[in-house]
C-alpha positions as CSV (number, residue, x, y, z in Angstrom):
1,M,153.3,115.2,6.9
2,R,152.8,111.6,6.0
3,L,153.3,109.2,8.9
4,L,153.7,105.4,8.9
5,V,153.3,103.6,12.2
6,L,154.5,100.0,12.2
7,G,152.1,98.6,15.0
8,G,149.8,101.5,15.8
9,T,147.2,99.8,18.0
10,G,149.0,99.4,21.3
11,F,149.9,101.8,24.0
12,V,152.8,103.8,22.3
13,G,151.9,103.2,18.9
14,G,148.2,104.1,19.5
15,A,149.1,107.4,21.3
16,T,151.4,108.2,18.3
17,V,148.6,107.6,15.8
18,T,146.2,109.7,17.9
19,E,148.6,112.6,18.1
20,A,149.5,112.6,14.5
21,V,145.7,112.6,13.6
22,R,145.2,115.5,16.1
23,R,147.9,117.4,14.1
24,G,146.2,116.8,10.8
25,W,148.9,114.4,9.5
26,S,148.2,111.8,6.9
27,V,148.6,108.5,8.9
28,T,149.0,104.9,7.8
29,V,149.5,102.0,10.1
30,F,151.0,98.6,9.3
31,N,150.0,95.6,11.3
32,R,148.4,92.1,11.2
33,G,145.0,93.6,11.6
34,L,144.1,91.2,14.4
35,H,144.0,93.7,17.4
36,G,142.6,97.0,18.2
37,T,141.1,99.7,16.1
38,V,142.4,103.0,14.6
39,P,140.9,106.4,14.4
40,S,138.7,107.4,11.5
41,G,140.7,108.5,8.3
42,V,143.7,106.4,9.2
43,H,144.8,104.0,6.4
44,R,145.5,100.5,7.5
45,L,148.0,98.2,5.7
46,R,147.9,94.5,6.7
47,G,150.9,92.4,6.9
48,D,153.1,90.3,9.2
49,R,156.8,91.1,9.1
50,T,157.7,87.6,10.4
51,A,156.0,85.8,7.6
52,P,157.3,85.2,4.0
53,D,156.3,88.2,1.8
54,G,154.8,89.6,5.1
55,L,156.1,93.2,4.0
56,A,154.5,93.2,0.6
57,A,151.9,95.8,1.6
58,L,154.7,98.3,2.2
59,T,156.0,98.4,-1.4
60,S,153.4,101.0,-2.5
61,G,153.6,104.3,-0.7
62,E,156.0,106.9,0.6
63,W,156.1,108.5,4.1
64,D,158.0,111.4,5.6
65,V,158.5,109.7,8.9
66,A,158.0,106.0,10.2
67,V,157.6,105.1,13.9
68,D,158.3,101.5,14.7
69,T,157.4,100.0,18.3
70,W,158.6,96.5,17.5
71,D,160.1,94.4,20.5
72,G,160.5,91.1,18.8
73,A,163.4,89.7,16.8
74,P,166.0,92.2,15.5
75,R,166.1,90.4,12.1
76,A,162.5,91.4,11.6
77,A,163.3,95.0,12.6
78,G,166.1,95.0,9.9
79,D,163.8,93.4,7.4
80,A,161.1,96.1,7.8
81,A,163.8,98.9,7.7
82,R,165.3,97.6,4.5
83,A,161.7,97.4,2.9
84,L,161.3,101.1,3.8
85,V,164.7,102.6,3.2
86,D,163.8,104.1,-0.2
87,T,160.4,105.2,0.7
88,V,160.7,106.7,4.3
89,G,162.5,109.9,4.9
90,H,163.3,109.3,8.6
91,Y,162.9,106.3,10.8
92,V,162.1,106.5,14.6
93,Y,162.7,103.3,16.5
94,V,161.1,103.1,20.0
95,S,163.6,101.2,22.2
96,S,164.1,100.9,25.8
97,G,166.5,102.0,28.7
98,S,166.6,98.3,29.4
99,V,169.3,98.0,26.8
100,Y,171.9,99.3,29.1
101,A,174.4,96.7,30.5
102,D,174.4,98.0,34.1
103,H,170.8,98.7,35.3
104,A,171.9,99.7,38.7
105,A,174.1,102.7,37.7
106,A,172.8,106.2,38.2
107,G,173.0,108.7,35.4
108,L,173.0,106.4,32.6
109,Q,173.8,108.3,29.3
110,E,173.3,107.4,25.6
111,D,176.9,106.2,25.3
112,S,176.9,104.0,28.3
113,P,177.6,100.3,27.6
114,V,174.6,98.3,26.4
115,V,174.0,94.5,26.4
116,D,175.7,92.5,23.6
117,A,173.1,92.0,20.7
118,D,173.1,90.6,17.3
119,P,171.1,92.6,14.8
120,G,170.4,89.4,12.8
121,S,169.1,87.4,15.8
122,V,165.7,85.8,16.0
123,D,165.6,85.4,19.6
124,G,167.0,86.7,23.0
125,D,165.7,88.4,26.1
126,Y,164.0,91.8,26.1
127,P,167.0,93.9,26.4
128,Q,168.8,91.9,23.7
129,L,165.9,92.1,21.3
130,K,165.8,95.9,21.7
131,A,169.4,96.5,21.5
132,G,169.6,94.3,18.5
133,A,166.9,96.0,16.8
134,E,168.4,99.3,17.4
135,R,171.6,98.0,15.5
136,A,169.5,96.6,12.8
137,V,167.7,99.7,12.1
138,R,170.7,101.9,12.2
139,E,172.6,99.6,9.8
140,V,169.9,100.4,7.2
141,F,168.9,104.1,7.8
142,G,172.1,105.3,9.4
143,Q,171.9,109.0,10.2
144,R,168.2,109.0,9.3
145,T,167.5,107.0,12.4
146,L,166.2,108.4,15.9
147,V,166.4,105.8,18.5
148,A,164.1,106.7,21.6
149,R,165.2,104.8,24.6
150,A,162.1,105.2,26.5
151,G,162.0,104.7,30.4
152,L,158.8,103.9,32.4
153,I,155.9,105.1,30.3
154,L,152.6,106.0,32.1
155,G,149.4,107.6,30.9
156,P,146.0,106.9,29.4
157,G,146.0,103.5,27.3
158,E,148.6,101.9,29.6
159,D,148.4,98.1,28.8
160,I,150.8,96.9,31.5
161,G,148.7,98.1,34.4
162,R,151.1,99.7,36.8
163,L,149.5,103.1,37.4
164,P,146.0,101.6,36.8
165,W,146.7,99.2,39.7
166,W,147.6,101.9,42.1
167,L,144.5,103.9,41.0
168,R,142.3,101.0,41.7
169,R,144.0,100.0,44.9
170,V,143.6,103.6,46.2
171,E,139.9,103.6,45.0
172,R,139.2,100.7,47.4
173,G,140.2,103.0,50.2
174,G,141.4,102.2,53.8
175,D,145.0,101.7,54.8
176,V,147.2,101.5,51.6
177,L,150.7,99.9,51.9
178,A,153.0,102.9,50.5
179,P,156.9,102.2,50.2
180,A,158.9,104.7,52.1
181,P,160.4,107.2,51.7
182,A,157.7,109.4,50.2
183,D,160.3,111.6,48.6
184,L,161.9,108.8,46.6
185,P,162.3,110.0,43.0
186,V,160.3,108.5,40.2
187,Q,161.4,109.0,36.5
188,Y,158.7,108.3,33.9
189,V,157.4,109.7,30.7
190,D,153.8,110.4,29.8
191,V,152.9,108.5,26.7
192,R,151.5,111.5,25.0
193,D,154.6,113.5,25.7
194,L,156.7,110.8,24.2
195,A,154.5,110.5,21.1
196,G,154.5,114.2,20.6
197,W,158.2,114.5,20.9
198,M,159.0,111.7,18.7
199,L,156.7,113.3,15.9
200,D,158.4,116.7,16.4
201,A,161.8,115.1,16.2
202,G,161.0,112.9,13.3
203,A,159.6,115.9,11.4
204,R,162.7,117.9,12.0
205,R,164.8,114.7,10.9
206,V,166.7,114.6,14.3
207,G,169.0,111.7,14.3
208,G,170.9,109.9,17.1
209,T,170.0,108.1,20.4
210,F,168.1,109.7,23.2
211,N,167.0,108.8,26.6
212,A,163.3,109.6,26.0
213,V,162.0,110.0,29.6
214,G,161.4,112.7,32.0
215,P,164.0,114.1,34.4
216,P,165.1,111.8,37.3
217,A,163.4,114.1,40.0
218,Q,160.4,114.7,37.8
219,T,158.1,113.4,40.6
220,T,158.2,111.2,43.8
221,M,156.4,108.2,45.1
222,G,154.6,110.5,47.6
223,E,153.4,112.9,44.8
224,L,152.3,110.1,42.5
225,L,150.2,108.4,45.3
226,D,148.9,111.7,46.5
227,A,147.7,112.3,43.1
228,C,146.0,109.0,43.0
229,V,144.2,109.8,46.1
230,A,143.1,113.1,44.7
231,A,142.0,111.8,41.4
232,T,139.9,109.0,42.9
233,G,138.5,111.1,45.7
234,A,138.8,107.9,47.7
235,D,139.0,107.5,51.6
236,A,142.4,106.1,51.4
237,R,145.3,106.4,54.0
238,L,148.8,106.1,52.7
239,R,150.8,104.1,55.4
240,W,154.3,104.9,54.6
241,T,156.3,101.7,55.5
242,D,160.1,101.0,55.9
243,P,161.2,99.3,52.7
244,A,163.3,96.7,54.7
245,S,160.0,95.6,56.2
246,I,158.3,95.4,52.8
247,L,161.1,93.4,51.2
248,A,161.4,91.0,54.3
249,A,157.8,90.1,53.8
250,G,158.7,89.0,50.2
251,V,157.1,91.8,48.4
252,Q,158.6,92.3,45.1
253,P,159.4,95.9,43.7
254,W,157.9,96.8,40.3
255,S,155.6,93.9,40.2
256,D,153.9,93.6,43.5
257,L,154.2,97.3,44.0
258,P,154.4,98.7,40.6
259,I,156.6,101.6,39.7
260,W,158.5,101.3,43.0
261,L,162.2,100.5,42.8
262,P,164.0,101.2,46.2
263,R,167.4,102.5,46.5
264,G,170.0,99.9,46.1
265,H,167.7,97.8,43.8
266,P,169.7,96.3,40.9
267,Y,167.3,98.0,38.4
268,R,167.2,101.4,40.2
269,G,169.3,103.1,37.6
270,L,166.4,102.7,35.1
271,L,164.7,105.4,37.1
272,E,167.8,107.7,37.3
273,Q,168.8,108.1,33.6
274,D,170.4,111.3,32.3
275,V,168.1,113.1,29.9
276,T,170.2,116.1,29.0
277,R,170.3,115.3,25.3
278,A,166.5,114.7,25.1
279,Q,165.6,117.9,26.7
280,A,167.9,119.6,24.5
281,A,166.1,118.2,21.6
282,G,162.7,119.5,22.9
283,L,161.3,116.7,25.2
284,T,159.1,118.2,27.9
285,C,156.9,116.6,30.4
286,R,153.5,117.4,31.9
287,P,152.9,117.4,35.6
288,V,152.4,114.1,37.4
289,A,148.7,115.2,38.5
290,E,147.7,115.6,34.9
291,T,149.1,112.2,34.0
292,V,147.4,110.5,36.9
293,G,144.0,112.3,36.5
294,D,143.6,111.6,32.8
295,T,144.7,107.9,33.3
296,W,142.0,107.8,36.1
297,R,139.3,109.2,33.6
298,W,140.5,106.8,30.9
299,L,140.4,103.8,33.2
300,R,136.9,104.6,34.4
301,E,135.8,104.8,30.8
302,V,137.2,101.5,29.6
303,G,136.7,99.7,32.9
304,A,139.8,97.5,32.7
305,V,143.4,97.5,31.4
306,P,143.3,96.4,27.7
307,P,145.4,93.5,26.5
308,R,148.7,94.1,24.9
309,A,148.4,94.5,21.1
310,G,149.8,91.5,19.5
311,R,151.5,90.2,22.6
312,P,150.8,87.7,25.4
313,R,149.3,89.2,28.7
314,R,151.8,89.8,31.2
315,S,151.9,88.1,34.6
316,S,149.8,89.8,37.1
317,I,150.6,93.3,38.5
318,G,149.9,94.2,42.0
319,L,150.1,93.0,45.6
320,D,147.7,90.5,47.0
321,P,145.3,92.1,49.5
322,T,146.1,89.5,52.1
323,V,149.9,90.0,51.9
324,E,149.2,93.8,52.1
325,A,147.2,93.4,55.1
326,A,149.8,91.3,56.7
327,V,152.6,93.8,56.1
328,L,150.5,96.5,57.5
329,A,149.6,94.6,60.5
330,A,153.2,93.8,61.2
């Protein structure tokens, strides 16, 4: 198979390239050439889809599958699709569950309402950018489009730092603020499972839109944090604390305590999406202990969370130790 990845050096794009190389596919990446590296044997085309004639490098070549991780202007997503419509067999666009209009609703399905978005827009917030890009790509490739609405993505190579923060915090040991209840479900997808599924589905020319994430009860906060303790071997004690006390102290879910979205949170629905369609299309997920253990081994090798490919560094992730100590003391 001949694969083109638009991007290819970030978290999802990098995992997709690595998996395709492992399979023996012929792999080409298209990006500005300013960030990251690619495995040996991968052909690298340079260009900037936002610049005049920035897609010129794509005029020579044919590919069976293209995977696009773009999260910028929808108009640029459409420009890339139009440049490839005659030379790519099937187009996979990596979108996000953030496109749904009601982030609090449980059981979001692929036909649930999404935010208003213009496929020709050059700006917008993240949900609008992703929803607009979905429309832009579909307008060009039609039934030859696979839209993968990814949820929370974890695994080796994570450039946001959510799971790496928990691993480093547990590594420090001592009493660790853990948001109760321990059996609160966590829905996520390992980046390697996402990449493998997109390649499988793209090769089979599966079209349509899918919530590309694991089952809602795939794991729990307790299982995830227990796996962190086991992977690091640290002398850490998980102090399960009532969420009301945590919130009253001004601690922010998702950013101060990564991955955690308590029941009743306005974004809780993003960890409770319906995945019936993706499972029927072959998406399977490895155990949480494997994701956590492999992420810990990778983190120890690289030392720190890498910068996001081609994007500004996000605001800090994780709880200030003094705030954590104050909540625990209370």
